[in-house]
C-alpha positions as CSV (number, residue, x, y, z in Angstrom):
1,X,-6.4,-40.9,-48.5
2,X,-2.7,-41.2,-48.9
3,X,-0.4,-40.1,-46.1
4,X,0.3,-36.4,-46.6
5,X,3.6,-34.7,-45.8
6,X,2.4,-32.3,-43.1
7,X,3.2,-32.8,-39.4
8,X,-0.3,-34.3,-38.8
9,X,-3.6,-34.9,-40.5
10,X,-5.2,-32.2,-38.3
11,X,-2.6,-29.7,-39.4
12,X,-3.2,-30.6,-43.0
13,X,-7.0,-30.2,-42.6
14,X,-6.4,-26.7,-41.0
15,X,-4.1,-25.8,-43.9
16,X,-6.8,-26.8,-46.4
17,X,-9.4,-24.7,-44.5
18,X,-7.0,-21.7,-44.5
19,X,-6.3,-22.1,-48.2
20,X,-10.1,-22.3,-48.9
21,X,-10.5,-19.1,-46.8
22,X,-7.7,-17.4,-48.7
23,X,-9.3,-18.3,-52.0
24,X,-12.6,-16.8,-50.9
25,X,-10.9,-13.6,-49.7
26,X,-9.0,-13.4,-53.0
27,X,-12.4,-13.6,-54.8
28,X,-13.7,-10.7,-52.7
29,X,-10.6,-8.7,-53.4
30,X,-10.9,-9.4,-57.2
31,X,-14.5,-8.1,-57.1
32,X,-13.4,-4.8,-55.5
33,X,-10.5,-4.6,-58.1
34,X,-13.2,-4.7,-60.8
35,X,-15.6,-2.2,-59.1
36,X,-13.1,0.6,-58.1
37,X,-11.9,1.4,-61.6
38,X,-15.3,1.2,-63.2
39,X,-17.4,3.0,-60.7
40,X,-14.9,5.3,-59.0
41,X,-12.4,6.0,-61.8
42,X,-9.3,4.7,-60.2
43,X,-6.3,4.1,-62.4
44,X,-4.8,0.6,-62.4
45,X,-1.4,1.9,-61.1
46,X,-3.0,4.1,-58.4
47,X,-5.3,1.3,-57.1
48,X,-2.4,-1.2,-57.0
49,X,-0.2,1.2,-55.1
50,X,-2.8,2.1,-52.4
51,X,-4.0,-1.5,-52.1
52,X,-0.5,-2.7,-51.2
53,X,0.4,0.3,-49.1
54,X,-2.7,-0.3,-46.9
55,X,-1.9,-4.1,-46.8
56,X,1.7,-3.4,-45.9
57,X,0.7,-1.1,-43.0
58,X,-1.7,-3.8,-41.7
59,X,1.0,-6.4,-42.0
60,X,3.6,-4.4,-40.1
61,X,3.1,-6.4,-36.9
62,X,4.1,-9.6,-38.8
63,X,7.2,-7.9,-40.0
64,X,8.1,-6.7,-36.5
65,X,7.4,-10.1,-35.0
66,X,9.6,-11.9,-37.6
67,X,12.3,-9.2,-37.1
68,X,13.9,-6.6,-39.4
69,X,17.2,-8.2,-38.7
70,X,16.1,-10.9,-41.1
71,X,16.6,-8.4,-44.0
72,X,20.4,-9.1,-43.9
73,X,21.3,-10.8,-47.1
74,X,24.2,-11.3,-49.5
75,X,22.0,-10.8,-52.5
76,X,20.1,-7.5,-52.1
77,X,19.8,-7.0,-55.9
78,X,18.1,-10.4,-56.3
79,X,15.6,-9.5,-53.6
80,X,14.9,-6.1,-55.3
81,X,14.3,-7.8,-58.7
82,X,12.0,-10.4,-57.0
83,X,9.9,-7.7,-55.4
84,X,9.8,-5.6,-58.5
85,X,8.6,-8.5,-60.7
86,X,5.9,-9.3,-58.1
87,X,4.7,-5.7,-58.0
88,X,4.7,-5.5,-61.8
89,X,2.6,-8.6,-62.0
90,X,0.1,-7.0,-59.7
91,X,-0.1,-3.8,-61.9
92,X,-0.5,-5.9,-65.1
93,X,-3.2,-8.0,-63.4
94,X,-5.1,-5.0,-62.1
95,X,-4.9,-3.4,-65.6
96,X,-6.9,-6.4,-66.9
97,X,-9.8,-5.4,-64.5
98,X,-9.5,-1.8,-65.7
99,X,-9.8,-3.0,-69.3
100,X,-13.1,-4.8,-68.5
101,X,-11.9,-8.4,-68.5
102,X,-14.5,-10.3,-66.4
103,X,-13.3,-11.7,-63.1
104,X,-13.9,-15.4,-64.0
105,X,-11.7,-15.0,-67.1
106,X,-8.9,-13.1,-65.2
107,X,-8.6,-15.6,-62.4
108,X,-8.8,-18.7,-64.5
109,X,-6.1,-17.5,-66.8
110,X,-3.7,-17.3,-63.9
111,X,-3.6,-21.1,-64.2
112,X,-1.0,-20.7,-66.8
113,X,1.5,-19.9,-64.0
114,X,2.6,-23.4,-63.2
115,X,3.7,-23.9,-66.8
116,X,5.9,-20.8,-66.6
117,X,7.3,-22.0,-63.2
118,X,8.2,-25.3,-64.7
119,X,9.9,-23.7,-67.7
120,X,11.9,-21.3,-65.5
121,X,12.9,-23.9,-62.9
122,X,14.1,-26.2,-65.7
123,X,16.0,-23.6,-67.7
124,X,17.5,-21.5,-64.9
125,X,17.6,-23.7,-61.8
126,X,18.4,-27.0,-63.5
127,X,15.5,-28.8,-61.7
128,X,14.3,-32.1,-63.0
129,X,10.5,-32.1,-63.6
130,X,8.4,-35.2,-63.6
131,X,6.3,-36.1,-66.7
132,X,3.2,-36.1,-64.5
133,X,3.8,-32.5,-63.4
134,X,4.5,-31.4,-67.0
135,X,1.4,-33.1,-68.2
136,X,-0.8,-31.6,-65.5
137,X,0.6,-28.1,-66.1
138,X,-0.2,-28.5,-69.9
139,X,-3.7,-29.7,-69.1
140,X,-4.2,-26.7,-66.8
141,X,-2.9,-24.4,-69.6
142,X,-5.4,-25.9,-72.1
143,X,-8.2,-25.4,-69.6
144,X,-7.2,-21.7,-69.3
145,X,-7.1,-21.4,-73.1
146,X,-10.6,-22.9,-73.3
147,X,-11.9,-20.4,-70.8
148,X,-10.3,-17.4,-72.5
149,X,-10.5,-18.0,-76.2
150,X,-13.6,-20.0,-77.1
151,X,-16.3,-18.1,-75.3
152,X,-18.3,-15.3,-76.8
153,X,-15.9,-12.7,-75.4
154,X,-13.0,-14.1,-77.5
155,X,-9.3,-13.7,-76.8
156,X,-8.6,-10.0,-77.0
157,X,-5.3,-8.4,-76.0
158,X,-6.7,-7.3,-72.7
159,X,-7.5,-11.0,-71.8
160,X,-3.7,-11.7,-72.1
161,X,-2.9,-9.5,-69.1
162,X,-3.4,-12.3,-66.5
163,X,-1.2,-14.6,-68.6
164,X,1.5,-11.9,-68.5
165,X,0.9,-11.4,-64.7
166,X,1.2,-15.2,-64.3
167,X,4.6,-15.1,-66.1
168,X,5.8,-12.3,-63.9
169,X,4.7,-14.0,-60.7
170,X,6.5,-17.1,-62.0
171,X,9.7,-15.0,-62.1
172,X,9.1,-14.2,-58.5
173,X,8.5,-17.9,-57.7
174,X,11.6,-19.1,-59.5
175,X,13.8,-16.5,-57.9
176,X,12.3,-17.5,-54.5
177,X,13.4,-21.1,-55.1
178,X,16.9,-19.9,-56.1
179,X,17.3,-17.6,-53.1
180,X,15.9,-20.3,-50.7
181,X,19.0,-22.3,-51.3
182,X,20.9,-20.0,-49.0
183,X,18.2,-17.7,-47.5
184,X,15.9,-18.5,-44.6
185,X,12.1,-18.4,-45.1
186,X,11.9,-15.5,-42.7
187,X,14.3,-13.5,-44.8
188,X,12.3,-14.3,-48.0
189,X,9.0,-13.2,-46.3
190,X,10.2,-10.0,-44.7
191,X,12.1,-8.8,-47.7
192,X,9.1,-9.1,-49.9
193,X,6.8,-7.4,-47.4
194,X,9.2,-4.5,-46.9
195,X,10.2,-4.1,-50.6
196,X,6.8,-4.6,-52.2
197,X,5.4,-1.1,-51.4
198,X,8.5,0.8,-52.7
199,X,8.3,-1.3,-55.8
200,X,4.7,-0.3,-56.4
201,X,5.6,3.4,-55.8
202,X,8.4,3.1,-58.4
203,X,6.0,1.6,-60.9
204,X,3.5,4.3,-60.2
205,X,6.0,7.1,-60.8
206,X,7.3,5.4,-63.9
207,X,3.8,5.0,-65.3
208,X,3.0,8.7,-64.7
209,X,6.3,9.8,-66.2
210,X,5.6,7.8,-69.4
211,X,1.8,8.1,-69.4
212,X,1.9,9.5,-72.9
213,X,3.1,6.1,-74.2
214,X,0.8,3.8,-72.2
215,X,-2.8,2.6,-72.9
216,X,-5.7,4.5,-71.3
217,X,-6.3,3.5,-67.8
218,X,-2.7,2.5,-66.9
219,X,-1.8,5.9,-65.5
220,X,-3.4,9.3,-65.0
221,X,-2.2,12.6,-63.5
222,X,-4.4,11.9,-60.5
223,X,-3.0,8.4,-59.8
224,X,-2.1,9.4,-56.2
225,X,-5.6,10.8,-55.6
226,X,-7.8,8.8,-53.3
227,X,-11.5,8.2,-54.1
228,X,-14.1,9.8,-51.9
229,X,-16.9,8.4,-49.8
230,X,-17.8,4.8,-50.6
231,X,-14.9,4.5,-52.9
232,X,-12.4,5.2,-50.1
233,X,-14.1,2.7,-47.9
234,X,-14.0,0.1,-50.6
235,X,-10.3,0.8,-51.2
236,X,-9.6,0.4,-47.5
237,X,-11.5,-2.9,-47.6
238,X,-9.4,-4.0,-50.6
239,X,-6.2,-3.4,-48.7
240,X,-7.6,-5.2,-45.7
241,X,-8.7,-8.2,-47.8
242,X,-5.2,-8.3,-49.5
243,X,-3.5,-8.4,-46.1
244,X,-5.9,-11.0,-44.9
245,X,-5.4,-13.2,-47.9
246,X,-1.6,-13.1,-47.7
247,X,-1.8,-14.0,-44.0
248,X,-4.1,-16.9,-44.6
249,X,-1.9,-18.0,-47.5
250,X,1.3,-18.0,-45.5
251,X,-0.4,-19.7,-42.5
252,X,-1.7,-22.5,-44.8
253,X,1.8,-23.1,-46.2
254,X,3.2,-23.4,-42.7
255,X,0.8,-26.2,-41.9
256,X,0.7,-28.3,-45.1
257,X,2.7,-29.1,-48.2
258,X,2.3,-27.0,-51.3
259,X,1.4,-29.9,-53.5
260,X,-1.4,-30.9,-51.1
261,X,-2.8,-27.4,-50.9
262,X,-2.7,-26.6,-54.6
263,X,-6.2,-28.1,-55.5
264,X,-7.7,-25.9,-52.7
265,X,-5.9,-22.9,-54.1
266,X,-7.2,-23.5,-57.6
267,X,-10.8,-23.1,-56.3
268,X,-10.2,-19.4,-56.7
269,X,-11.3,-19.8,-60.3
270,X,-14.8,-21.2,-59.7
271,X,-15.2,-19.0,-56.6
272,X,-14.3,-15.9,-58.6
273,X,-16.8,-16.9,-61.3
274,X,-19.5,-17.3,-58.7
275,X,-18.8,-14.1,-56.9
276,X,-18.6,-12.1,-60.1
277,X,-21.8,-13.6,-61.3
278,X,-23.7,-13.0,-58.0
279,X,-22.4,-9.5,-57.2
280,X,-21.5,-8.0,-60.6
281,X,-23.8,-9.8,-63.0
282,X,-20.7,-11.1,-65.0
283,X,-22.2,-14.4,-66.3
284,X,-19.4,-16.8,-67.3
285,X,-19.5,-18.3,-70.8
286,X,-20.5,-21.9,-71.2
287,X,-16.8,-22.7,-71.7
288,X,-15.9,-21.5,-68.3
289,X,-17.0,-24.5,-66.4
290,X,-15.3,-27.3,-68.4
291,X,-12.1,-25.1,-68.6
292,X,-12.1,-24.5,-64.9
293,X,-12.7,-28.3,-64.3
294,X,-9.6,-29.0,-66.3
295,X,-7.6,-26.5,-64.3
296,X,-8.8,-27.9,-60.9
297,X,-8.6,-31.5,-62.2
298,X,-4.9,-31.0,-63.2
299,X,-4.1,-29.9,-59.7
300,X,-5.9,-32.8,-58.1
301,X,-3.9,-35.1,-60.4
302,X,-0.6,-33.5,-59.2
303,X,-1.8,-33.9,-55.6
304,X,-2.6,-37.6,-56.1
305,X,0.7,-38.4,-57.9
306,X,2.9,-36.5,-55.4
307,X,0.9,-37.7,-52.4
308,X,2.1,-41.3,-53.3
309,X,5.8,-40.3,-53.1
310,X,7.6,-39.6,-49.8
311,X,8.3,-35.9,-49.3
312,X,9.8,-33.6,-46.7
313,X,8.1,-31.4,-44.2
314,X,5.5,-28.7,-44.8
315,X,6.6,-26.0,-47.1
316,X,7.1,-22.4,-46.0
317,X,6.0,-20.3,-48.9
318,X,6.8,-16.7,-49.4
319,X,4.0,-14.1,-49.2
320,X,2.3,-14.1,-52.6
321,X,1.2,-11.0,-54.4
322,X,-1.2,-12.4,-56.8
323,X,-4.9,-12.2,-56.9
């Protein structure tokens, strides 16, 4: 194996293990995101709000440990926009589950994200992107299209929700890269953790105010209401899984380079397909497996290409909001 850019091979191995664990936890959270609206009648906005409120409360010790003084910034509006785009991506993504899009299709379509990041980084940040990275992103995009549009389910409007979510999270990613030019990783992490819940609350209030103009399932008058019994336990579990996934994700990025970890992160697609199949009976179409193979293969190609070039230290990534 080529020499990786993390401090040591042991650290890289732990980073890969943490990323695999995060992918499995994300798959469990995606399952609950599919179950809560269907079986307990939660709206997409209400579920997203409570999910991240619970996760934020559980992650308060991390915020305190890093320090609230890290919130000092010269660009507060940029941090607000970044958090709002991240929260909006969550709401759009969750709406896909409410609309009945199967887990395997939802998660695999998020593979369109790198293409949006490349476009945004090139147009707005002036970054130069290698031909290999562009080619791999296009291959991943083709794999996502195969998964979403060729199977028996077809490419309906609801199936486009994870693509829109990927675009919104790409906005968060590009803004993070821009802010990272003068902000510390600690400021980027704490600002997103602190601002994400108010952003979800603002979206929930907006959705209820304009519910007459939104599709069914996006908002209801009882969006703030909590489910009862088993539903409440599952919602608490969803919040816990969200916090755990974010913690595992951030820990993985502290130990190894993002390019090295990406193939392990992309295992979310086959893992989500497997979990949805075993627990919810959502059998993937025959096109899922070759499409998912293209997605994972594209990331492995990026890892192989970039592993041959000298790089800096391990990346410190911001806390992600995606599923």
